[in-house]
Structure formats: structure tokens, C-alpha cells
BAFI-3210 file (N, C-alpha, C; in Angstrom, 3 decimals, decimal comma, padded with zeros to 6 digits):
// residues 228
n [1|2|3|4|5|6|7|8|9|10|11|12|13|14|15|16|17|18|19|20|21|22|23|24|25|26|27|28|29|30|31|32|33|34|35|36|37|38|39|40|41|42|43|44|45|46|47|48|49|50|51|52|53|54|55|56|57|58|59|60|61|62|63|64|65|66|67|68|69|70|71|72|73|74|75|76|77|78|79|80|81|82|83|84|85|86|87|88|89|90|91|92|93|94|95|96|97|98|99|100|101|102|103|104|105|106|107|108|109|110|111|112|113|114|115|116|117|118|119|120|121|122|123|124|125|126|127|128|129|130|131|132|133|134|135|136|137|138|139|140|141|142|143|144|145|146|147|148|149|150|151|152|153|154|155|156|157|158|159|160|161|162|163|164|165|166|167|168|169|170|171|172|173|174|175|176|177|178|179|180|181|182|183|184|185|186|187|188|189|190|191|192|193|194|195|196|197|198|199|200|201|202|203|204|205|206|207|208|209|210|211|212|213|214|215|216|217|218|219|220|221|222|223|224|225|226|227|228]
n.u [011,846|012,274|014,978|016,179|016,364|017,648|017,125|019,568|018,394|020,139|019,734|018,051|014,739|013,168|014,424|014,130|011,482|011,603|012,810|011,842|009,383|010,492|011,095|010,782|007,412|006,256|005,912|008,054|009,419|011,727|013,034|012,790|012,424|013,088|012,992|015,686|016,021|018,182|020,408|019,896|017,318|015,307|016,583|015,719|013,441|010,670|010,479|010,039|007,526|007,437|008,548|006,267|004,919|004,953|003,264|003,191|005,210|008,046|010,329|013,097|015,030|017,731|019,583|021,827|022,215|024,080|024,987|024,647|023,451|020,577|019,776|019,813|017,636|015,304|015,504|014,437|011,723|010,952|010,608|008,577|006,114|006,593|005,242|005,399|008,138|010,444|012,811|015,833|019,393|021,919|025,514|027,263|029,487|028,471|027,777|026,824|025,234|023,959|022,687|021,018|019,080|018,162|016,711|014,739|013,446|012,140|009,700|008,767|010,262|013,073|015,779|019,114|022,745|025,412|028,602|032,327|032,297|031,893|033,753|036,028|039,753|042,523|043,981|042,690|041,065|043,100|044,080|041,800|042,586|042,171|043,591|043,125|043,178|041,249|039,103|039,027|038,053|035,048|034,333|034,525|032,579|030,267|029,974|028,350|026,937|025,258|024,651|023,279|021,305|020,797|018,252|020,433|022,938|025,522|027,758|030,489|030,601|033,270|032,949|030,340|029,706|031,014|030,239|027,697|027,765|029,564|027,751|025,592|023,805|022,046|022,651|023,681|024,478|026,497|028,374|027,608|028,587|027,111|028,858|031,519|031,182|032,125|034,273|033,732|033,351|033,890|035,668|035,901|033,877|031,529|029,482|026,012|024,899|027,071|027,141|024,598|024,534|027,238|028,147|026,130|024,273|021,509|020,095|020,934|022,798|022,031|023,167|024,122|025,049|022,193|020,828|021,681|021,640|019,962|017,225|014,844|016,713|018,706|017,370|016,399|018,526|019,938|018,828|018,795|021,763|020,867|020,123|020,188]
n.v [197,262|194,726|194,073|190,806|188,805|186,170|184,009|181,294|177,885|175,920|173,588|171,464|170,589|171,406|173,668|175,228|175,761|177,428|179,665|180,680|181,543|183,778|185,535|189,297|189,661|191,726|193,609|194,664|198,162|197,602|195,052|191,889|188,851|185,197|181,835|179,266|176,644|173,252|170,934|169,248|169,701|169,068|166,452|165,582|163,627|164,484|166,458|167,375|168,030|169,959|172,224|172,593|173,530|175,930|178,436|180,864|181,767|182,606|179,805|179,604|176,576|175,105|172,995|172,915|170,703|168,771|166,818|164,122|164,446|163,681|161,825|165,257|166,326|163,842|164,623|167,559|166,547|165,362|167,298|168,961|169,276|170,244|173,433|176,216|176,655|178,733|179,317|177,524|176,010|175,365|173,359|175,030|174,005|171,305|171,649|172,529|171,194|169,823|171,999|172,784|170,844|171,203|173,790|173,201|171,843|173,242|174,036|176,536|178,435|179,892|179,408|179,497|179,611|178,123|179,612|179,349|178,014|179,827|178,740|178,530|179,074|180,357|178,575|176,257|175,585|175,221|172,939|171,022|170,782|172,577|175,755|177,875|181,803|182,295|184,396|184,333|181,704|182,196|184,588|183,120|181,457|183,096|184,010|181,583|181,232|182,860|182,707|180,465|181,032|181,323|182,315|184,357|184,318|182,719|184,086|185,191|188,336|189,446|189,398|189,764|192,444|193,301|191,065|192,027|194,205|193,735|191,166|191,287|189,893|189,309|188,156|186,556|186,816|184,602|183,869|185,679|187,963|189,566|192,939|192,098|189,703|186,179|184,620|182,212|178,363|180,272|181,921|184,229|186,230|189,147|191,846|192,452|195,342|196,516|194,279|194,523|198,007|198,415|196,386|195,771|193,269|191,333|190,207|188,532|186,009|184,552|183,356|182,028|184,315|185,318|182,974|181,985|182,149|184,838|185,225|187,049|189,348|189,451|189,838|192,321|193,418|192,524|194,068|196,800|197,264|197,591|199,590|203,291]
n.w [149,994|151,989|154,327|154,878|157,631|158,126|161,157|162,203|162,954|164,667|166,080|169,048|168,621|170,542|171,612|168,934|169,072|171,263|170,306|168,242|169,561|170,458|168,550|167,301|167,276|166,247|163,349|161,827|159,889|157,696|158,379|157,717|159,623|159,218|159,611|159,442|158,593|159,040|159,269|161,142|162,345|160,318|159,107|161,806|164,164|163,628|161,773|159,787|160,160|161,852|160,244|158,100|160,737|160,654|159,861|159,612|158,474|156,035|155,081|155,113|153,810|154,652|153,379|151,952|149,349|147,525|145,215|142,353|139,360|139,200|141,800|143,549|142,017|142,940|145,401|145,393|144,386|146,904|148,789|147,616|149,071|151,083|151,358|152,841|152,329|150,913|150,008|149,056|149,639|147,566|146,645|144,906|144,012|142,917|140,520|136,830|135,714|137,923|139,310|137,714|137,675|140,026|139,916|138,173|139,204|141,780|141,487|142,599|145,017|145,970|144,738|145,706|145,522|147,072|147,346|148,733|152,159|154,612|156,850|155,208|154,371|153,003|152,979|153,890|151,577|150,069|150,876|150,177|147,026|146,001|143,463|143,525|144,838|147,301|147,825|144,398|144,019|144,686|143,233|141,239|141,009|141,855|139,066|137,927|139,366|138,388|135,885|135,523|136,713|139,541|142,258|144,364|146,373|148,558|150,576|152,070|153,671|152,818|149,822|149,142|148,457|145,563|145,077|143,613|142,492|140,500|139,054|139,855|141,387|144,152|147,263|149,841|153,405|155,682|158,480|160,871|163,020|166,297|167,448|169,451|169,881|169,905|167,408|166,996|165,343|162,648|160,452|157,889|158,874|159,876|160,689|161,842|160,820|159,240|157,325|155,920|155,281|154,406|153,122|151,218|151,153|151,053|152,612|155,264|158,350|160,748|163,821|166,235|167,729|168,792|168,989|171,938|175,243|176,580|174,641|174,253|174,402|173,711|170,788|171,045|171,208|168,906|166,965|168,016|167,176|164,682|164,269|162,601]
ca.u [011,805|012,907|015,792|015,993|017,030|017,484|017,886|019,637|017,988|020,992|019,670|017,009|013,333|012,853|014,951|013,834|010,367|011,488|013,399|010,395|008,692|011,129|011,144|009,565|005,995|005,399|006,583|009,252|009,348|012,968|013,603|011,363|012,814|012,825|013,223|016,763|016,405|019,283|020,596|019,824|015,894|015,522|016,826|014,986|012,012|009,044|011,138|009,237|005,984|007,751|008,487|005,215|003,812|005,649|002,940|003,268|007,102|008,663|011,332|014,903|015,307|019,346|020,462|023,265|022,247|025,289|024,787|024,666|021,730|019,446|019,842|019,617|016,060|014,688|015,338|013,437|010,416|010,521|010,133|007,773|004,616|006,585|004,893|005,790|009,961|010,865|014,424|016,713|020,227|022,748|026,206|027,677|030,788|028,061|028,348|025,974|023,665|023,080|022,258|020,154|018,124|017,261|016,082|013,735|012,022|012,024|008,071|008,277|011,399|014,188|017,688|020,547|023,821|026,202|029,917|032,501|031,548|032,470|034,684|037,003|040,363|043,372|044,981|041,962|040,385|044,363|044,266|041,285|042,921|041,710|044,432|042,598|042,647|039,846|038,732|038,926|037,279|034,083|033,731|034,419|030,894|029,319|029,284|028,786|025,668|024,493|024,857|022,458|019,928|020,226|018,197|021,198|024,170|025,437|028,554|030,781|030,138|034,273|032,801|029,123|029,726|031,965|029,220|026,554|028,035|029,856|026,485|023,804|022,705|020,642|023,802|023,107|025,594|026,099|029,344|027,393|028,484|027,402|030,079|032,043|030,834|033,585|034,015|034,001|034,251|033,769|036,872|035,584|032,758|030,964|028,292|024,830|025,086|028,485|026,725|023,393|024,554|028,286|028,442|024,670|023,972|019,648|019,736|022,257|022,217|022,490|022,395|024,844|024,599|020,582|019,945|021,986|021,021|018,419|016,336|014,387|017,387|019,285|016,708|016,394|020,218|020,525|017,527|019,172|022,677|020,620|019,199|021,297]
ca.v [195,861|194,552|193,023|189,582|188,230|184,463|182,950|179,760|177,129|174,693|173,117|170,546|171,208|172,182|174,784|175,841|176,044|178,968|180,843|180,984|181,921|185,268|186,291|189,894|189,497|193,118|193,821|195,846|197,941|197,904|193,887|190,662|187,497|184,055|180,707|179,062|175,159|172,747|169,663|168,841|169,506|168,665|164,875|164,842|162,947|165,370|167,893|168,303|168,172|171,652|173,178|173,074|174,142|177,804|179,100|182,444|182,438|182,041|179,014|179,155|175,320|175,327|171,509|172,212|169,683|168,645|165,277|163,997|165,689|162,561|162,292|166,000|166,225|163,252|165,309|168,374|166,228|164,503|168,233|169,679|168,951|171,338|174,173|177,330|176,584|179,965|179,532|175,700|176,002|174,102|174,067|175,629|173,477|170,093|171,738|172,906|169,675|169,455|173,477|172,887|169,742|171,629|174,619|172,826|171,047|173,711|174,429|177,755|177,855|180,503|178,614|179,620|179,135|178,289|179,727|178,522|177,970|181,194|178,569|178,217|180,059|179,850|177,551|174,585|175,118|174,562|171,513|170,400|170,559|174,468|176,050|179,745|181,739|181,868|185,339|184,481|181,297|182,932|184,899|182,435|180,840|183,491|183,744|180,361|181,067|184,268|182,245|179,803|181,392|181,429|183,878|184,622|183,599|182,481|184,300|186,294|189,896|189,850|189,205|190,186|194,172|193,253|190,096|192,965|195,251|192,811|189,750|192,345|188,871|188,918|187,849|185,944|186,649|184,133|184,351|187,291|188,043|191,188|193,467|191,822|188,594|184,757|184,092|180,428|177,798|180,761|182,450|185,244|187,404|190,697|192,468|192,931|196,672|196,439|192,990|195,403|198,946|198,340|195,096|195,444|192,341|191,170|189,418|187,964|184,469|185,062|182,160|181,988|186,016|185,874|182,117|181,758|183,008|185,315|185,455|188,227|190,546|189,345|190,438|193,359|193,707|193,036|195,764|198,002|197,476|197,528|201,357|203,621]
ca.w [149,992|153,548|155,028|155,258|158,511|158,544|162,291|162,193|164,052|164,152|167,854|168,708|168,295|171,921|171,425|168,141|169,211|172,256|169,126|167,070|170,361|171,155|167,553|167,602|166,807|165,749|161,909|161,923|158,913|157,639|158,711|157,752|160,274|158,413|160,137|158,981|159,108|158,767|158,698|162,919|162,665|159,211|160,028|163,252|164,303|163,959|161,787|158,675|160,900|162,708|159,426|158,148|161,734|160,857|158,737|159,501|157,973|154,920|155,606|154,532|154,080|154,532|153,249|150,827|147,986|146,723|144,721|141,206|139,113|139,498|143,369|143,649|141,406|143,675|147,299|145,739|144,605|148,049|149,512|147,274|150,066|152,018|150,993|153,001|151,987|150,488|150,119|149,506|149,013|146,601|146,474|143,015|143,276|142,407|138,845|136,227|135,793|139,302|140,453|137,197|138,258|141,223|139,559|137,412|140,201|142,465|142,520|143,100|145,742|145,521|144,484|146,341|145,785|147,858|147,656|149,245|153,156|155,418|157,674|155,035|154,258|151,975|153,520|154,027|150,599|149,467|151,200|149,617|145,989|145,232|143,418|143,178|146,219|148,264|146,639|143,121|143,803|145,097|142,361|139,958|141,768|141,503|137,798|137,485|139,514|137,605|134,595|135,776|136,971|140,911|143,174|144,763|146,662|149,747|150,532|153,163|153,675|152,163|148,432|149,089|147,573|144,680|143,759|143,548|141,671|139,304|138,569|140,265|142,227|146,028|148,665|151,391|153,983|157,044|159,544|161,282|164,973|167,265|168,240|170,789|170,116|169,436|166,229|167,180|163,965|161,151|159,476|157,483|160,043|159,758|161,976|160,672|160,658|157,814|155,991|155,443|155,049|153,609|152,080|150,406|151,874|150,486|154,028|156,745|158,204|162,029|164,716|167,859|168,391|169,559|169,626|172,836|176,237|176,780|173,823|173,608|175,078|172,265|169,744|171,574|170,756|167,254|166,228|168,132|166,671|163,296|164,055|161,922]
c.u [012,708|014,334|015,878|016,857|016,521|017,971|017,779|019,291|018,748|020,533|018,422|015,551|012,914|013,257|014,487|012,305|010,726|012,662|012,707|009,704|008,964|011,291|010,055|008,468|005,685|006,657|007,277|009,461|010,198|012,916|012,617|012,686|012,310|013,631|014,316|016,464|017,425|019,288|019,798|017,710|015,538|015,266|016,157|013,894|010,883|009,787|010,553|007,632|006,640|007,962|006,935|004,105|003,971|004,889|003,265|004,758|007,330|009,927|012,501|015,272|016,814|020,259|021,615|023,150|023,857|025,411|024,885|023,397|020,485|018,598|019,450|018,472|015,636|014,756|014,587|012,148|010,178|010,106|009,180|006,414|004,790|006,400|005,450|007,461|009,819|011,911|014,952|018,335|021,094|024,252|026,821|029,119|030,203|028,070|026,516|024,649|023,301|022,148|020,956|018,852|017,912|016,212|014,846|012,903|012,286|010,857|008,094|009,445|012,347|015,216|018,720|021,620|024,874|027,339|031,161|032,303|032,537|033,581|036,290|038,113|041,364|043,895|044,180|041,767|041,885|044,570|043,149|041,238|042,458|042,827|044,051|042,722|041,333|038,743|038,223|037,603|035,663|033,945|033,517|032,813|030,604|029,118|028,973|026,776|024,607|024,046|023,743|020,819|019,750|019,862|018,727|022,144|024,414|027,113|029,186|030,696|031,541|033,763|031,397|028,737|030,124|030,426|028,247|026,635|028,046|028,315|025,218|022,724|022,569|022,539|023,280|024,490|025,734|027,319|028,837|027,601|027,978|028,621|030,531|031,985|031,854|032,975|033,668|034,694|034,012|035,331|036,617|033,769|032,606|029,737|027,510|024,612|026,447|027,358|025,605|023,849|026,371|028,622|027,018|024,135|022,009|019,426|021,388|021,290|022,933|022,387|023,395|024,427|023,328|020,200|020,801|022,152|020,357|018,343|015,706|015,271|018,129|018,667|016,564|017,327|020,336|019,821|018,164|020,273|022,180|020,139|020,826|020,809]
c.v [195,734|193,826|192,367|189,027|186,730|184,278|181,434|179,174|176,092|174,341|172,099|170,893|171,959|173,377|175,645|176,611|177,553|179,916|181,432|181,796|183,922|186,241|187,344|189,652|190,751|193,588|194,824|196,368|197,962|196,381|192,682|189,571|186,557|182,931|180,461|177,478|174,875|171,932|168,904|168,819|169,306|167,035|164,517|164,398|164,366|166,807|168,953|168,637|169,804|172,221|173,691|173,337|175,528|177,984|180,269|182,821|181,611|180,685|179,112|177,430|175,255|174,392|171,541|171,559|169,913|166,703|165,480|164,555|164,416|162,768|164,118|166,725|165,132|164,847|166,449|167,616|165,734|166,020|168,678|169,779|170,186|173,131|175,797|177,400|177,670|179,571|177,935|176,460|175,161|174,343|174,357|174,541|171,894|170,481|172,013|171,997|169,998|171,164|173,235|171,716|169,976|173,003|174,508|172,177|171,895|174,208|175,730|178,509|178,446|179,712|179,839|179,261|179,225|178,268|178,974|178,908|179,026|180,307|177,978|179,626|179,538|178,952|176,401|174,565|174,349|173,115|170,520|169,871|171,700|174,765|177,454|179,880|181,939|183,015|185,170|182,642|181,247|183,536|184,233|181,739|181,184|184,094|182,837|180,725|181,717|183,777|181,065|179,612|181,532|182,388|184,914|183,538|183,192|182,575|185,233|187,718|190,242|189,959|189,689|191,766|193,686|192,469|190,977|193,618|194,270|191,912|190,190|190,903|189,317|188,112|187,710|185,958|186,103|184,845|185,650|187,449|189,837|191,512|192,840|189,638|187,418|184,628|182,092|179,997|178,668|181,773|184,123|185,680|188,616|190,755|193,176|194,168|196,801|195,835|194,250|197,096|199,399|197,528|194,996|194,303|192,342|190,513|188,518|187,098|184,917|183,729|182,573|183,289|186,207|184,914|181,507|182,495|183,388|185,845|186,642|189,888|190,627|189,600|191,879|194,769|193,779|194,087|196,747|198,302|197,871|199,638|202,324|205,800]
c.w [151,316|153,789|155,653|156,577|158,827|159,965|162,047|163,211|163,863|165,879|167,687|168,308|169,607|171,797|170,158|168,663|170,390|171,301|168,591|168,250|170,603|169,699|167,342|166,787|165,911|164,579|161,802|159,894|157,853|157,753|158,476|158,830|159,692|159,189|158,938|159,086|158,443|158,674|160,007|163,027|160,901|158,936|160,708|163,125|164,305|162,696|160,836|159,149|161,098|161,556|158,766|159,285|161,564|159,613|158,526|158,778|156,562|155,483|154,340|154,980|153,509|154,361|152,389|150,250|147,086|146,300|143,515|140,956|139,388|141,219|143,641|143,135|142,168|145,278|146,704|145,454|145,589|149,283|148,989|148,143|151,306|151,335|151,347|152,979|150,707|149,328|149,971|148,367|148,004|146,479|144,842|143,028|142,810|141,028|138,705|136,287|137,001|139,660|139,088|137,587|139,463|141,028|138,516|137,908|141,224|142,742|143,350|144,690|145,337|145,469|144,651|146,462|146,681|147,385|148,490|150,654|154,077|156,685|157,001|155,079|153,045|152,139|153,712|152,697|149,680|149,384|150,637|148,220|145,003|144,762|143,462|144,690|146,328|147,366|144,612|143,029|144,108|143,893|140,969|139,864|141,091|140,542|137,226|137,921|138,833|136,487|134,457|135,997|138,274|140,996|143,534|145,168|147,778|149,474|151,275|152,875|152,681|150,790|148,445|147,873|146,071|143,886|143,131|142,382|140,382|138,850|139,065|140,634|143,599|145,923|149,879|152,290|155,789|157,644|159,769|162,796|165,619|167,450|169,092|171,045|169,093|167,976|166,083|166,085|161,955|161,417|158,987|158,246|159,447|160,591|160,876|160,026|158,837|157,038|155,297|154,225|154,295|152,479|151,133|150,177|151,739|152,142|154,896|157,294|159,965|163,005|166,534|168,964|169,306|169,704|171,160|174,167|176,141|175,575|173,433|173,581|173,850|171,066|169,768|170,570|169,340|166,582|166,723|167,585|165,444|163,117|163,453|162,287]
res [m|k|n|k|i|f|i|a|l|d|c|d|l|k|k|a|k|s|i|i|k|a|i|p|k|k|k|d|k|n|y|l|f|i|p|k|i|g|y|q|i|f|f|a|k|g|g|r|e|f|i|n|s|l|k|q|y|d|v|f|l|d|i|k|l|h|d|i|e|n|t|m|k|n|a|m|i|s|i|k|d|l|k|n|v|k|y|i|t|v|h|l|s|s|g|s|k|g|v|k|a|v|k|k|f|a|h|g|k|k|i|l|g|v|t|t|l|t|n|h|d|n|k|s|i|k|e|i|g|y|n|k|k|i|s|q|l|i|m|h|q|a|k|m|a|k|k|l|g|c|y|g|v|i|c|s|g|k|e|s|l|k|i|n|k|i|y|k|l|k|t|i|t|p|g|i|r|l|p|g|d|k|k|n|d|q|r|r|v|t|t|p|k|d|a|f|f|k|q|n|s|y|g|i|v|i|g|r|s|v|t|s|g|n|l|k|n|n|f|k|k|l|l|k|h|l|e|r]
***
């Protein structure tokens, strides 16, 4: 099974199209590139058409559903026509009823449970009202995802290996930075190599490290970094 590299298209449509063109077209025996579509493109004029145009890719639709179960159910029904969307995210903090509603109307899409976002730390989750330490909270959320039958969870590299061992869940790791890159708004970051080879991530989500600057050089740098 190839390691999944989800490319975060957190940009406008024009930039997204240039990033898609820069993704290496030659198939790699170890890695599979998958576009990750977030709010900016999904809600943009022409966003759905852009998603449908990505015929050669399995698309990761990262809209982090979080609402009452009826609203989440209707959201899933509304994207039934997006046939190439293979992965979709739901906040585990929406509760079991919400996750079950999404799963029931998934139409073959793989449900990924979002744990605590990687821009949070112990201080910020306490501010929200959580009493658990962030590591405890994420393990609690992973246990819930396993029980509800999620395909995998979104978590930082710091929790990935433990979740793999205890709950046998696939983990997708955001907050990815190439060595030397700035953390920006992330708190719990890791490198692609560490995520795959030390933390046993099923996939990584990488954005600014490859989508800013010279795109083709960035992809070459990423694949060079992943050589063993």
C-alpha cells in the first residue's frame, strides 16, 4: 500500500490549478499524491466544478463537518454528486450521533475523524473548556473514532504511533513541515519522513512547504527528503 501525500490546496482556484499541474505525473512506487480541498475552494464560485474536473485523482474533501446530525446528514446528501471525493472529514467533537449520520450517508466515501486540531496546545484547549491534557483528549477521541467505525483519524505526529498501536486506526498527519521551514500557525509539527517512518502515518497533509514558491522544485525537495 502506497503512503498517501495529501496536498493542501488552501488557496484560490487559479493557484490550485497551477499546483495540480506541478504535482509529479510519473507514478511513484511508494507514494500517491492526493489533492485536499478545503473551505476556500469548496465555497468558491466554480469550486464544485473544479473538484469534478480532477478526474485522475481521488479527492480529499476537508470540510470538517460539525453540526447537529440532521444538518450533517443533509450535507452528505448534497455532495453525493462529487463522485471522485474519496475522503471526507468530520469533527469527532460533534458526537456519536453526528458521526453516525455522516457514515450512514457516506456513499462509499472514507470517513476521517478529526481529533484536536494541530494549532492547539494545552493552554488553548483549557481556554475552550476542556479539562483533559491534549494527549489524553486525543486518545479519547481516537477511541471514539474506532468505536464508530471511522476509516481513520486526523492527528498530529505526536499521537500517531500510539493510536496505531492501541486502536489499529489509520492516521493522517497534518502540521507537516520540511526541515527548516517555519511552523507558521501550527503548534505540533513534524517532518514528512518522521511522520511516515517513525510515527507510522497512513498519510500526511502538506501545504505551504510545497505550495509556496517554486512548485516543481518543492515537490522534488519533498521526494528527495523522503528517500531512505
